[in-house]
C-alpha positions as CSV (number, residue, x, y, z in Angstrom):
1,M,223.7,17.1,88.6
2,G,225.6,20.3,87.7
3,R,223.4,21.0,84.8
4,A,220.3,20.3,86.9
5,F,221.5,22.9,89.5
6,V,222.0,25.6,86.8
7,A,218.6,24.9,85.3
8,G,217.1,25.2,88.8
9,L,218.7,28.6,89.3
10,A,217.3,29.8,85.9
11,V,213.8,28.7,86.9
12,L,214.2,30.4,90.3
13,A,215.3,33.6,88.5
14,A,212.4,33.5,86.1
15,L,210.0,33.1,89.0
16,T,211.4,35.9,91.2
17,G,212.2,38.4,88.5
18,C,215.9,37.9,88.7
19,T,218.5,38.0,86.0
20,V,221.5,35.7,85.7
21,Q,224.8,37.6,85.2
22,T,227.2,36.4,82.6
23,P,230.9,37.1,82.4
24,D,231.7,40.6,81.3
25,R,234.0,41.4,78.3
26,E,237.2,41.2,80.4
27,G,236.2,37.7,81.4
28,K,235.5,38.7,85.0
29,R,232.5,37.1,86.5
30,R,230.0,39.2,88.3
31,S,227.5,38.2,91.0
32,P,225.7,35.3,89.4
33,V,222.2,36.5,90.5
34,H,220.7,40.0,90.7
35,I,217.4,39.9,92.5
36,E,214.9,42.7,92.3
37,L,212.4,42.4,95.0
38,P,209.0,44.1,95.0
39,G,209.2,47.7,96.4
40,D,212.9,48.1,95.5
41,T,213.8,51.7,94.2
42,P,215.4,51.6,90.8
43,A,218.9,52.9,90.4
44,P,219.0,56.6,89.7
45,D,221.1,56.1,86.6
46,R,218.6,53.8,84.8
47,T,217.3,55.1,81.5
48,P,213.9,54.5,79.8
49,A,213.5,51.6,77.4
50,G,213.8,54.1,74.5
51,G,217.3,55.1,75.5
52,G,216.4,58.8,75.9
53,A,217.2,61.0,78.9
54,P,215.5,60.3,82.2
55,S,212.1,62.1,82.3
56,A,212.0,65.0,84.8
57,A,210.0,64.6,87.9
58,P,206.8,66.6,87.8
59,A,207.1,69.9,89.5
60,P,205.2,70.3,92.7
61,D,202.2,72.6,92.7
62,D,203.2,76.2,93.5
63,D,201.3,77.2,96.5
64,K,202.8,80.8,96.5
65,P,200.4,83.6,95.7
66,G,200.9,85.5,92.5
67,A,202.6,88.9,92.4
68,A,200.5,91.7,93.9
69,P,199.0,94.0,91.2
70,A,200.7,97.3,90.8
71,P,199.1,100.2,92.7
72,P,197.3,102.7,90.5
73,R,199.4,105.6,89.1
74,V,199.4,108.8,91.2
75,L,198.4,111.8,89.3
76,W,198.7,114.5,91.9
77,S,199.9,114.7,95.5
78,R,200.9,117.3,98.1
79,G,203.0,120.1,96.7
80,D,201.7,119.9,93.1
81,T,200.4,123.0,91.5
82,G,198.6,124.0,88.3
83,R,195.3,124.0,86.5
84,D,194.8,120.2,87.0
85,V,195.0,120.7,90.7
86,R,192.4,123.5,90.4
87,E,190.0,121.1,88.6
88,L,190.5,118.5,91.4
89,Q,189.7,121.1,94.0
90,A,186.7,122.4,92.2
91,R,185.3,118.8,91.9
92,L,185.9,118.2,95.6
93,R,184.0,121.3,96.3
94,Q,181.0,119.9,94.3
95,V,180.8,116.9,96.6
96,A,181.4,118.9,99.8
97,W,184.8,117.5,100.7
98,L,186.6,120.8,100.3
99,F,185.4,124.2,101.2
100,E,188.5,126.4,100.4
101,G,189.8,127.5,97.0
102,P,190.4,126.3,94.4
103,T,193.9,127.6,94.9
104,G,195.8,125.5,92.4
105,T,198.1,124.3,95.1
106,Y,197.8,120.7,96.5
107,G,198.1,121.5,100.3
108,E,197.1,120.0,103.6
109,Q,193.3,120.7,103.1
110,T,193.3,119.1,99.7
111,E,195.2,116.1,101.0
112,R,192.6,115.7,103.8
113,A,189.6,116.1,101.4
114,V,191.1,113.4,99.1
115,S,191.7,111.1,102.0
116,G,188.1,111.5,103.2
117,F,186.7,111.0,99.8
118,Q,188.8,107.7,99.4
119,G,187.8,106.4,102.7
120,K,184.1,107.0,102.1
121,R,184.3,104.9,98.9
122,G,186.4,102.1,100.2
123,L,189.6,103.2,98.5
124,P,193.0,103.2,100.3
125,R,193.2,106.5,102.2
126,T,196.5,107.8,100.9
127,G,195.6,111.4,100.4
128,K,197.2,111.2,96.9
129,T,195.0,111.5,93.9
130,D,195.6,108.3,91.9
131,A,193.9,107.2,88.7
132,V,191.2,105.2,90.4
133,T,190.4,108.0,92.8
134,W,190.3,110.5,90.0
135,Q,188.0,108.4,87.8
136,R,185.5,107.9,90.7
137,L,185.5,111.7,91.4
138,V,184.9,112.5,87.7
139,R,181.9,110.1,87.5
140,M,180.3,111.9,90.5
141,T,180.9,115.5,89.3
142,R,180.4,117.8,86.4
143,E,183.0,119.6,84.3
144,P,184.0,122.8,86.2
145,G,183.5,126.1,84.3
146,R,186.2,128.9,84.3
147,W,184.8,130.6,87.4
148,D,184.5,127.4,89.3
149,L,188.2,126.9,88.7
150,Y,188.9,130.5,89.8
151,L,186.0,130.9,92.3
152,M,188.3,132.6,94.8
153,G,190.5,134.5,92.3
154,G,194.0,133.7,91.0
155,Q,193.2,134.1,87.3
156,Q,195.4,135.8,84.9
157,A,194.7,139.3,83.8
158,D,193.9,140.1,80.2
159,P,196.0,142.7,78.4
160,P,195.1,146.3,79.6
161,D,192.8,148.5,77.7
162,A,194.5,151.0,75.5
163,R,193.1,153.8,77.8
164,C,195.1,152.5,80.7
165,R,198.5,153.0,79.1
166,T,199.1,156.6,80.2
167,G,199.0,158.2,83.7
168,R,197.9,156.7,87.0
169,V,195.1,154.3,86.4
170,L,192.9,151.8,88.1
171,C,192.5,149.5,85.0
172,I,189.4,147.3,85.6
173,D,188.6,144.4,83.2
174,K,185.2,142.7,83.5
175,T,186.2,139.9,81.2
176,S,189.1,138.6,83.2
177,R,187.6,140.0,86.5
178,T,190.8,141.7,87.4
179,L,192.1,145.1,88.5
180,R,195.5,146.4,87.5
181,W,197.1,149.4,89.2
182,M,199.2,151.0,86.5
183,I,201.4,154.1,86.2
184,D,202.6,155.2,82.8
185,G,201.8,151.8,81.2
186,R,203.6,149.8,83.9
187,T,201.6,147.4,86.0
188,L,202.4,147.7,89.8
189,S,199.9,145.2,91.1
190,T,197.1,143.0,90.0
191,M,194.2,141.6,92.0
192,A,190.8,139.7,91.5
193,V,187.7,141.7,91.6
194,R,183.9,141.1,91.5
195,F,181.2,143.2,90.0
196,G,177.5,144.1,90.4
197,S,174.8,141.6,89.7
198,R,172.5,141.8,86.7
199,G,170.0,144.1,88.6
200,T,172.8,146.5,89.8
201,P,175.6,146.3,87.2
202,T,178.9,148.1,87.5
203,R,179.1,151.1,85.1
204,E,181.6,151.0,82.2
205,G,183.7,153.8,81.0
206,V,186.4,156.3,82.0
207,F,186.1,157.9,85.5
208,S,188.3,159.3,88.1
209,V,188.6,158.8,91.9
210,Y,186.7,161.6,93.6
211,W,186.6,160.5,97.2
212,K,188.4,158.0,99.5
213,S,186.9,156.7,102.7
214,R,189.0,154.3,104.8
215,D,186.2,152.8,107.1
216,H,183.2,153.6,105.0
217,V,179.8,152.0,105.7
218,S,177.1,152.1,103.1
219,T,174.1,154.2,104.1
220,L,172.0,152.5,101.4
221,Y,172.7,148.9,102.2
222,D,174.1,149.3,105.7
223,S,177.2,147.2,104.9
224,P,180.9,147.8,105.5
225,M,183.0,149.1,102.5
226,P,186.5,149.4,103.9
227,Y,189.1,151.1,101.8
228,A,186.5,152.6,99.5
229,M,187.6,154.7,96.5
230,F,184.5,156.2,94.9
231,F,184.6,156.8,91.1
232,S,181.0,156.9,89.8
233,G,178.1,158.0,92.0
234,G,177.8,155.5,94.8
235,Q,180.1,152.9,93.1
236,A,183.5,152.4,94.5
237,V,186.4,150.0,94.6
238,H,186.5,148.5,98.1
239,F,187.3,145.4,100.2
240,S,184.5,142.9,100.5
241,A,184.4,140.3,103.3
242,D,181.7,138.5,101.4
243,F,183.9,138.2,98.3
244,A,186.7,136.9,100.6
245,A,184.4,134.3,102.0
246,R,182.2,133.2,99.0
247,G,184.2,134.2,95.9
248,Y,182.3,134.6,92.7
249,A,179.3,132.8,94.2
250,G,178.0,136.2,95.2
251,G,178.0,139.7,93.7
252,S,178.0,143.4,94.6
253,H,175.4,146.2,94.3
254,G,177.5,147.8,91.6
255,C,180.7,148.3,93.3
256,V,184.1,146.7,92.4
257,N,184.9,144.3,95.2
258,V,188.4,143.2,96.2
259,R,188.9,140.0,98.3
260,D,192.5,140.5,99.2
261,E,192.5,142.9,102.1
262,P,196.3,143.4,102.4
263,A,196.4,144.1,98.7
264,I,193.7,146.7,98.7
265,A,195.1,148.3,101.8
266,E,198.4,148.9,100.0
267,L,196.5,150.1,96.9
268,Y,194.4,152.5,99.0
269,A,197.6,154.1,100.3
270,Q,198.9,154.7,96.8
271,V,195.9,156.0,95.0
272,R,195.1,159.6,95.0
273,N,191.9,161.7,94.4
274,G,191.9,162.4,90.6
275,D,193.5,159.2,89.5
276,K,191.9,157.7,86.4
277,V,189.5,154.6,86.6
278,V,188.9,152.6,83.4
279,V,186.1,150.0,83.5
280,S,185.9,147.8,80.4
281,W,185.0,144.5,78.9
């Protein structure tokens, strides 16, 4: 009967997926029957049949968004200065987002113009010129010329003509569009100037100031010529409100226009009748 009972347990184990435990190496008997019922969770320390390490559980899908793309590099912003800022301002003028300068200084007006340009084209309105904003502006505009960059003055003066190196001289250079006030070869002040148009060119040569008129009004053109210093016929160095407003977009009737009123007011106070005037290319 004992053998029949053991045989019955073996059959039951085979049918239910059970294993019969035998004595361990120390002779101790373990639970005679270990039953694995359907749905039981395997012990965590069980290893695959191949004897290798347990396989890692698959990582859950990562629902987190990827890292945000880096913002475009900022090229220029408020407070920057230089030739590149002049070009930015000249291009903004072309698309009617800026109406002053170029000055070469990235100030409040330039910041507002850049912000408006960005908003119009669906870009973030930072007011800073980043690489994306700059590329968009370049595609919409042409390369500015020298007098686009210096429309309202600010250019460097060329070296003075040799005839300007002695005495008291208004040294006027048509190439760099500048006037130097010089005494004995030393430059006391420099300012941007504008000349006559093709039909009424400013004369070139060596002259002298023969008449000064503080509040002069042209009888020929009925236009104001403040701080006029006449040097050749009706041609004079004088302040021009039109030059101050429009820059090199306009021209004179032969006079040498100055756009900086405080500068020419100071110059007028220093220049004397008889001082030399040199107009050259």
